[in-house]
N, C-alpha and C positions, 0 to 999 in steps of 0.2 A: 377572470384572469384574461389578459390580452394574449394574442397569438404568441408573441415573443415570450411572455412570462410562462406560458404553458410549456413551450419547448425547453426553456431554461429550467423549469421545475422538474420535468422528466429527466433532463440531463443531470441535474444536481442530485436528484433522488437515486438515479442509477449508479452514480459514481461514489456516493457517500453511504448508502444503505449497506448494512451488513447482510451477507448472504450465507446460506448454509455451506458448510465445508464440502458437503457432497449432496446433490439432489437425490430425493427419493422418488422412485417411479412406481406407478400403479402396476398391478399384475396385468399381464397381457390379456386384453379383453377377448371374449368370444362373440360371435355374431348374435345380435339381439333378435328375438322373435319379430317378424316383419309385420307391423301394423299397416303401414302404407309407404310406398316409395316416396322419397323426398327429392325435390330440387332445392338446394340451399342457395339463397341469393345473397348471402354474406358470409364468406370465409376469407382467409388471408393466406398469402404466400410469404415465405421468408426467402429473400433473394440471395443467390450464391455470391461468393467472392469474385467469380468470373463474370458478373453481370454485364460489364461494359467492355470486356476484352474483345477486340476485333470488331466492335460495332460502331466505332466512330471513325471519321476521316483521320488518316495517319497524323496530320498536322495538329489535330485536337486531342488525340488519344492520351497524351501525357497530362492533360488537364481534367480527365475524367475522375469521378469519385473512385476510391479504392478502399479496401479493408486493411486496417493495421491491427495485427494481433499482438497484444501485450505479452510480457514474459509469463504472466499467470494464465495465459491462454484466452483471456477475454477479448472480444472482438469489438472494433470500432470502425464505422464508416468515416472516412476523411473526405469532406466536401469543402472545396475552396479553403483548404488548410485547417478547417475546424473539425474536431472529432465529435461524432454522434454515436452514442452507445446502442448496441443491440440488446434489448431488455427482455426479461422474462415474459413480459406481456406478449411478445411475438412468438413464444415457444412454450406456452403453459400446458397444452394438451399432452397427456401422458405423465405429467408430474403430479405427485400428491399435492392436493390443495394446501396442505399445511406448509408446503415449501414455496408457495407462490409469494411474490413480492416485487417491488420496483428495484431491481438490481441488474447488473450486467450479466450476460451469459456468453458462452462460447458456442460455436456451431456444433461441436461434437456433443453438446449436452442436450440438444433437442431431438425429439422423436424423428426418425428418418422421413416420415411422411410429411413433415412440416417443410422440408427443404426440397423434396423430390416428388414431382407430380405423378410419376409412374408408381412410386410406392404409396403415395396418397390414395390411390384408387383402392388399395386394400383397406385402409382406414375408413374410407367412404362405404365400402361394402359391409364392413362390420356394423355400421350404424344405419344401413338401409338408405344411404344417400346415393341417388342415381347420378346426379350431376351437380356442379358447383360453380358459382361465380366468385372468383377470388380477387379481393382487393390486395394492395401491396402491404408491406410492413409499415409500422408507424414512423420509420426513419424518414421517409420521403414526404410525409404528410398525405392525408387521404385524397387531397386534390393535387398532389405532385408539387407542392409549394417549393420544396428545395430546388427543383429544376428551374422554375420560373424566377427564382431569386438568386441564382448563381451570378457571380460577379460579371462574367462575360455572357451576354445573352445568346451569342452564337454557340458557345459551348453548352449553355443550359438547354437550348432547343435541340442540339445534337444528342445530348444525354437523354432528354425526354424521349426522342424518337428511338434511341437505342433501347431504352426501357420498354417501350411499347413493342419493339421488335422482339425482345426477349419474351414478353408475355405470349405473343402469338406463335413464335417460332420454337420456343423451348418449353414454356410452361403448359400451354394448351395442346401442343402438337401431338403428344403421345396418345391422347384420347379426345379428339375434337368433338365427339358426340357427348362427352361427359364434362367438358369444361366450357363455360360461357366467357368469351374473351371480354375483359373490361380494361379500358385504357386510362391513362392519366392525361389531363388536359394541359395545354399551354396557356397560362393565364396572362402572360405578359403582353400579348397582342391578340385580341379576339379574332382578327382576320387570319393570322397565322394559325391560331387555334382551330378555326373552322377548316382550314386546309388540312390540318392533321386529322380531324374527324373524318373528312372525305377520303383521305388516303387510307385510313384504317378501316373504314366501312368496306372498301373494295377488297380488303384482306380477311374479312370475316368478323371484325369487332362489332359487337351489338350494344355496348354500354360504355359510358364514361363516368369516372368518379370526379364529379365537380364539387364545388364548395357551397355549403348552405348559405354562406354570407362572405363573398370575396372581399368585402370591405374590411372584415376582420383580419385579412391577410395582407392588407396594404394595397389592394386593387380597387377599381371602381365598384360601387355597390350595384345590386341587381336592378335598381331603378334606372341605371345609366344605360342609355340605348346603344352605347358602344358594344354591348354584349350581343346585340341582335344578329350579327353575322354568325356567331358561334351557335346560338339557339336555332337559327334558320338551318344550319348545316345538320344539327342533331335531328330536327324534324324531317328534313329531306331524306336523311339516311336511315331513319327509324332507330337512331341511337338513343337508348334509354339514358336519362340523366340521373345518376345515383347521387343522392345527398347523404353521405355517411356522417353519423354523429361525430362531431369533433373536426369536421372538414373546414370549419370556419377558423380553426386554430384555437378554439376555446370550447369549454363546456360550462354549464351553469355552476357557479360557486357562490352561494348566498352571502358568505362572510369570509374574511381572511383566515378565520380559524377553522373553516369547514374542512372535515376530513375528505380525502379523495373519494371515499365511498359515498359521500353526499352527492358528488358530481355524478357518479354512476347511477344512483337512485333517481337523479333528475334528468337523465338522458332524454326522456320523452319531451321535456321542455324545448330541447333543440329542434325536435320535429315540429312541435306546435309553432314555434317562431318561424321556422322555414316555410311551412305551408302557408301561413297567413301572409307573410311578407312577399312570397313569390306570387300569390294571387293578387295582392294589392299593387305589386310592381307590374302587373298585367302580362307576365310572361305566358301563362297558359291561355290568355285571351288572344294575344297576337299569334300564338303558335298552338292552335287547337288540337293538333295531332301529336304534340310533344308529350311523352310519358316521363313522369318524374317519380322516382322511387325513393322513399325516406328510409334509408338503411339503418338498422339498429335503433330506430326511434320508437319502436313499439306501436301498438294499435289501439289499446284500450281508451285512449284519450280522444279518439276521432269523434264519437257522438257528442262529446262536450264541445269540441271546437266547431262542429257544424252548427250547434245551437248559438254559439257566440258569433259566428260569421253571419248567421241569419239575422241576429239582432243588430249587428253592425250595419247590415244592408238595409234593414227596415228603418233604422234611425240614422241613415246616411246624412252626414253634415258636409256641406260643400261639395257634393257630388263626387265623393272619393271612391265610391264603389266602381270598380273598373269593368265589371262583367255585363253591364247593360241589363238586358232582360234575363240573362242567365242567373240562375240561383246558385248559392254556394254548393248545394248538393250536386248540381249538374257539373260544375267545374271540378269539384273534388273527385267525383266518380269517373269523370271522363279523363282527367289528366294525372291523377295521383295514384300511386300504389304504396301499400304499407307492408312492413316486414316485421315478422314476429319471431322472437326467440321463446318468450314465455308471456302469454297474454290470455289467461283463462277467461277473464271477464269479457274480453273482446269477442270471443267465439260464441257468446250468448247475445251478441248485439249485431250480428252480421246483417240483419235486415236493415239496420241503419247505416252501417259502415259500407256494405256492399260486398257480397261474398266473392265477386269477381276481382276485387282490388286487394286481397290479402295474400301474402306469400310467407313462407317459412325460411328461417336461417338458423345455422348451427354455430356460426362464429368460430369455427375451428381455425387456428389453435389458440385463440385469445382467452382471457380470463372469463369471459361470458359464455364460453362454449358449453354446449350440452353433450358433446362427444365424451364418452362412447355411448351415452344413454339417450340418443336423439329419438329413437322410436318410443321409448318409455315416456318422454316428454310430450310428444304429439298424441300419444294414446290417452294420456291423462287429460290433456286439454280438449281434444276433439271428440271423445267418447260421447255418444248421444246425438251427434249430428248425422244427417243423412250421408250415405256413402258418396253420393254425387258431390256434396259440399266438401267433404274431406278430400276427395280427389282434386277438386279445384284448388283448395288451400295448399295442399301438399306438393302438387306438381303441375296441374293443368294451367293455373294462372301464370306461373313463372315461364312455362313453355311458350305460352301465347305472347306474353309481354316481351320476353327476350328472344323470341323466335328460336327456341331451343328444342332439342330432341326430346320427345316424350320417353318415359321409361319403357322398356320392352314389354309387350303384352304378357310374356311369361312371368316377368317380375311382378307386374300388377296382379296377375291371376293368383299367384301364391301368397299374396299378402292377405291379411284379415279383411281389409276393406274390399279387395278384389273378389274375395270369396263370399262377401256378405251382400244381401240385398239391403235396401234402404231401411227396412223395418228391423233387420236383424243385426245391424252393426253395433248397437249399444250392448246387446247381450254378448256378442262375440268379443267385443273390446273389454268389457268389464270382467269377463270370465278369465281373461289372460293376465290380469293385473295381480 
């Protein structure tokens, strides 16, 4: 599906699908036994109706997006006169899975921690999540496409800056040690986008949610050197470039009859395509200190794609390999990081993937979320690995890559991993399942 057709599909589904008369909520969870503290590198915020109020120049304020609430209480963002629904996908955590679906919701139907970052801290504590990197809701596009495509580019850029101001001043401010600030990019002009990266780096931003394939959004492809000022700014400021699945405006759909679950099962293909294309575009070659994180793309496929890249290099036709004497392994291990919700086979291949390149995510509050059973998930996946490796995957790699605060020593010490030596972690973990 094209970027436009995906947006229209979501909008059509949300407006036409039947929804339960009343949503059913799970019982209030209690804190899980702590296997290991987590830094989740892929969660999401749901923006408030007041997102843009007072954040734009007075002469532009009237053109900012706003929320329109229908008579039935369902909420829509209005952007350049078009309505975009807030869907259940943005507020699934805490709702019984049997009630999940692609339909509109209202703000008062979502769990408070989805909207309020102060309240979110309690939900994080229940699941042993020490800190969190939050992308926005699906409304804006994971690369902020709605802003870059607004009718008036001056208004779009002002709204993008207002959005990023809200992230740092409102969402992250209540607990700056527990939230990793992630901005949206300005895609319309890479030079202006680079200026925004530098502005935000001075304020504490450490990541940006870019696009796997900006060509799919109607912008130059990643082979186009016009993007160089943007990537140069990211390297200079140590801003991690996050490529979230779907940030190209599409996910894989093999046939027109494919169910939406087919696209979900094929999320890793988006990561495979992005990694290979970004390498062949030469971005990690020209910017060797740039860190690129493949958000929600999984990890289990990495050994396979290393083999394919190696073969492509060995059978290079027309000198297409951009890395010179660098091997695929060297480029991948140096520049890329991989994010796992559930990848049990990947954790048996860390010698190939690189245990310094894998991080965990809980995807709160989307359909993929492991909340409130995040600890159970990592326990089942990581049991049998050395404690030092578990610490890397669960929090140390993310803290290093995003320059984030490590969990307190007291929190680590009371976890099963913190209390176990490398030889004893398997027994300690298995005995608690």
